[in-house]
C-alpha positions in Angstrom: -4.5 -13.8 -5.6 -3.3 -12.4 -2.4 -4.5 -9.1 -0.8 -3.3 -6.9 2.0 -5.2 -4.0 3.5 -3.0 -1.8 5.5 -4.6 0.7 7.9 -2.2 3.6 8.7 -2.8 6.3 11.3 -0.4 9.2 10.9 1.0 11.5 13.5 -0.8 14.8 13.0 0.6 17.2 10.3 2.2 14.5 8.1 -0.5 14.0 5.4 1.3 15.6 2.5 4.7 14.0 3.2 3.0 10.6 3.5 1.0 11.0 0.3 4.1 12.2 -1.7 6.0 9.0 -0.8 3.1 6.6 -0.8 1.5 7.7 -4.1 5.0 7.3 -5.8 5.3 3.9 -4.3 1.8 2.9 -5.5 2.4 4.1 -9.0 5.8 2.4 -9.3 4.4 -0.9 -7.8 1.7 -1.2 -10.4 3.9 0.0 -13.3 7.1 -1.9 -12.5 6.0 -5.1 -10.7 4.3 -7.8 -12.8 3.0 -9.4 -9.6 1.4 -6.2 -8.2 -2.1 -6.0 -9.7 -3.7 -3.2 -7.6 -2.3 -0.6 -5.2 -4.9 1.9 -4.1 -4.2 4.6 -1.6 -7.4 5.5 0.2 -8.0 8.4 2.6 -10.6 7.9 5.4 -13.3 10.5 5.3 -14.2 10.2 8.9 -10.9 9.8 10.7 -8.3 12.5 10.2 -4.8 11.4 9.2 -6.0 7.8 8.6 -5.2 6.0 5.3 -5.9 2.5 3.9 -3.7 0.8 1.3 -5.5 -1.8 -0.7 -3.0 -4.0 -2.5 -3.6 -7.2 -4.6 -0.7 -9.4 -5.7 -0.6 -12.5 -7.8 0.6 -14.4 -4.7 2.5 -14.0 -1.4 5.8 -14.3 -3.3 4.9 -11.2 -5.3 4.3 -9.3 -2.1 7.7 -10.5 -0.8 9.3 -9.3 -4.1 7.5 -5.9 -3.7 9.2 -5.4 -0.3 12.6 -5.7 -2.0 12.1 -3.0 -4.6 13.9 0.4 -4.4 10.6 2.3 -4.5 9.2 0.3 -1.5 12.3 0.8 0.5 12.5 4.5 -0.3 8.8 5.0 0.7 9.3 3.1 4.0 12.3 5.3 4.8 10.0 8.4 4.5 6.8 7.1 6.0 7.9 5.0 8.9 8.6 8.0 11.2 5.3 9.5 10.3 3.2 6.6 11.5 1.4 6.6 14.8 -0.2 3.2 14.4 -0.5 0.6 11.6 -2.4 -2.7 11.2 -2.6 -5.2 8.3 -5.4 -7.5 7.1 -4.1 -10.4 5.0 -6.6 -12.1 2.8 -7.2 -14.3 -0.3 -9.1 -12.6 -3.2 -12.2 -14.6 -4.1 -13.8 -12.2 -6.5 -12.7 -9.1 -8.3 -12.5 -7.3 -11.6 -12.1 -10.0 -14.2 -9.4 -8.1 -16.0 -7.1 -8.8 -13.1 -7.1 -12.5 -13.5 
């Protein structure tokens, strides 16, 4: 399995708009994409306007397919102008909830 962890720092004052778009994207990804196993949206407790996306896909092809979906494209259209900085960790999943395998 393939994982990405996306750290997103927002421009101040954009929390609600970001969450509206990102939570819709996360729900649709898990619901509609067989290759998307986990899509968690996490708010940092210590850094204001900082969020982490924890996503697990069956493989890199499933992530590529995710980026072609209408819900992904719609969310990117909304969130891209709200972002001050973003970084991505790409990783292989070595252990997780056995129900995901």
